[in-house]
C-alpha positions as CSV (number, residue, x, y, z in Angstrom):
1,M,135.5,100.6,-59.3
2,S,133.9,98.0,-60.9
3,V,132.1,94.8,-59.7
4,K,133.6,91.9,-59.8
5,V,131.8,88.2,-59.5
6,H,133.8,85.6,-57.6
7,K,131.5,82.6,-57.8
8,I,128.1,82.2,-59.1
9,T,125.9,79.3,-57.6
10,N,122.9,77.8,-59.6
11,L,120.1,77.5,-57.3
12,Y,117.1,76.6,-59.3
13,N,116.3,75.9,-62.7
14,G,112.6,76.4,-64.1
15,K,110.5,76.7,-66.9
16,L,110.5,80.3,-66.9
17,F,113.2,81.5,-65.3
18,D,116.5,80.5,-63.2
19,V,117.6,81.7,-59.8
20,V,121.4,82.2,-59.1
21,L,123.5,83.0,-55.9
22,E,126.4,85.4,-57.0
23,K,129.3,86.4,-54.7
24,V,130.3,89.7,-55.5
25,T,132.4,92.8,-54.5
26,L,130.1,95.8,-55.1
27,P,131.4,98.9,-56.4
28,N,132.0,100.6,-52.8
29,G,134.5,97.3,-52.1
30,V,131.9,95.3,-49.8
31,I,131.4,91.5,-50.8
32,K,128.0,90.3,-50.7
33,D,126.0,87.4,-51.6
34,R,123.1,88.3,-54.4
35,E,120.0,86.1,-55.4
36,I,119.1,87.1,-58.6
37,V,116.2,85.9,-60.9
38,R,117.5,85.4,-64.5
39,H,114.8,85.9,-66.8
40,P,114.7,85.8,-71.0
41,G,112.9,88.8,-71.1
42,A,109.6,89.6,-72.1
43,A,107.2,91.9,-74.5
44,A,104.3,93.8,-73.7
45,M,101.8,96.1,-76.0
46,V,99.4,98.3,-75.9
47,P,96.6,97.9,-78.1
48,L,95.0,100.8,-79.1
49,L,91.7,100.4,-81.0
50,D,90.9,103.0,-83.7
51,D,87.8,104.5,-81.2
52,G,90.8,105.3,-78.5
53,K,90.1,102.2,-76.3
54,V,92.9,100.1,-75.1
55,V,92.6,96.3,-75.2
56,L,93.3,95.3,-71.4
57,V,93.2,91.5,-70.2
58,R,91.7,90.7,-66.6
59,Q,94.1,88.1,-66.0
60,Y,94.2,85.8,-62.6
61,R,98.0,85.9,-61.3
62,H,98.2,83.1,-58.6
63,A,101.4,85.1,-57.0
64,V,99.0,87.8,-55.7
65,G,96.1,85.4,-55.7
66,K,93.8,87.7,-57.6
67,F,92.7,89.0,-61.0
68,L,94.6,91.9,-62.3
69,L,93.8,94.4,-65.2
70,E,97.0,94.3,-67.8
71,I,98.1,95.0,-70.9
72,P,98.9,92.0,-73.1
73,A,102.3,90.4,-72.3
74,G,104.4,87.1,-72.6
75,T,107.8,85.9,-72.2
76,L,110.0,85.5,-75.3
77,E,110.8,82.4,-76.7
78,P,114.2,81.1,-77.4
79,D,115.8,83.2,-80.3
80,E,112.6,85.3,-80.6
81,G,113.0,89.0,-80.6
82,P,110.8,91.5,-78.6
83,M,108.5,92.6,-81.7
84,E,108.0,88.8,-82.9
85,C,107.0,88.0,-79.4
86,A,104.3,91.1,-78.9
87,R,102.7,90.3,-82.3
88,R,102.6,86.5,-81.0
89,E,101.2,87.4,-77.4
90,L,98.5,89.7,-78.7
91,V,97.0,87.3,-81.1
92,E,97.0,84.8,-78.2
93,E,95.7,86.8,-75.6
94,T,93.4,89.3,-77.2
95,G,92.6,87.9,-80.3
96,Y,93.8,91.1,-82.4
97,E,96.8,91.5,-84.9
98,A,98.3,94.8,-85.1
99,E,99.3,96.2,-88.7
100,K,101.7,98.7,-86.7
101,L,104.2,98.3,-83.6
102,A,105.5,101.1,-82.1
103,R,108.5,100.7,-79.7
104,L,107.3,102.7,-76.4
105,A,110.1,101.9,-74.0
106,E,112.2,99.0,-72.5
107,I,112.0,98.6,-68.7
108,L,113.5,96.8,-65.8
109,P,110.7,95.8,-63.8
110,A,112.5,94.7,-60.4
111,P,116.1,95.4,-60.9
112,G,116.7,94.7,-57.4
113,Y,116.5,90.8,-57.7
114,T,116.0,90.3,-61.6
115,D,117.4,90.9,-64.8
116,E,114.3,90.8,-66.6
117,H,113.6,93.4,-69.4
118,I,110.4,94.1,-70.5
119,H,109.9,95.6,-74.0
120,I,106.8,97.7,-74.4
121,F,105.0,98.4,-77.7
122,L,102.0,100.4,-79.0
123,A,99.7,98.3,-81.2
124,T,97.6,99.9,-83.6
125,R,95.5,99.3,-86.8
126,L,94.0,96.0,-84.8
127,T,92.3,93.8,-86.9
128,L,90.0,90.9,-85.5
129,A,91.8,87.4,-85.6
130,E,91.6,84.0,-83.5
131,Q,92.4,84.0,-80.0
132,K,94.8,81.2,-79.0
133,L,94.8,81.1,-75.1
134,Q,97.4,78.5,-73.3
135,D,95.7,76.0,-71.1
136,D,97.0,77.9,-67.8
137,E,95.8,81.5,-69.1
138,V,92.7,82.4,-67.1
139,L,91.8,85.8,-68.7
140,Q,89.2,88.2,-70.5
141,V,89.6,90.7,-73.0
142,Q,88.5,94.1,-71.7
143,P,88.3,97.1,-74.3
144,T,88.8,100.1,-72.0
145,P,88.7,104.0,-72.8
146,L,92.3,105.2,-72.1
147,D,91.0,108.1,-70.0
148,T,89.4,105.5,-67.7
149,A,92.5,102.9,-67.6
150,L,94.5,106.3,-66.6
151,D,91.9,106.7,-63.7
152,M,92.0,103.2,-62.7
153,I,95.5,103.6,-62.0
154,R,95.1,106.9,-59.9
155,Q,92.6,105.1,-58.0
156,G,94.5,102.1,-57.3
157,E,92.5,99.4,-59.5
158,I,95.3,98.8,-62.1
159,Q,98.4,98.0,-60.0
160,D,100.7,96.0,-62.5
161,G,103.8,97.8,-63.2
162,K,104.5,97.0,-66.8
163,T,100.8,98.2,-67.3
164,I,101.2,101.5,-65.8
165,A,104.3,102.2,-67.7
166,G,102.6,101.5,-70.9
167,L,99.5,103.4,-70.3
168,L,101.2,106.2,-69.1
169,L,103.6,106.1,-72.2
170,T,100.7,105.9,-74.7
171,S,99.2,108.8,-73.0
172,M,102.1,111.1,-73.1
173,R,102.5,109.9,-76.7
174,N,99.0,110.9,-77.7
175,R,99.5,114.3,-76.2
176,E,102.7,114.9,-78.1
177,S,101.1,114.0,-81.4
């Protein structure tokens, strides 16, 4: 059985995302309302320095009321591809440019309520450029040994989902090569 959408009601149009209410028939035949955050998608990258450190950012996240240690990331602009977004955001947030970007994964951070896709890349052969923070970005660059970052995941110091996925995928990739 397929899903049937009966009605879509636009609840909110925002700068970064929209919220809709959809009346749907689920695969089991039950009719329900579903609130969905429509998001244009994002790109994130694990910037890996030649010395094995990953370039993390300690960024203030108002929704949770604290600073989080994360991999750099940003929302896709209209008509921008994930790799272009990753290159742009890497320079903006960290002040590094990557000669090489390799796709690690595409994740769905919260499929229970949003259609957001995050494209995660490994950024290598980094060179310094000029950091270009936006006025609402409150962050500090924090190069961290990959093993230390993995320990921080285990200890609950790194909680951001895309960061956990990116660091674990990078660790797996390093073990395979």
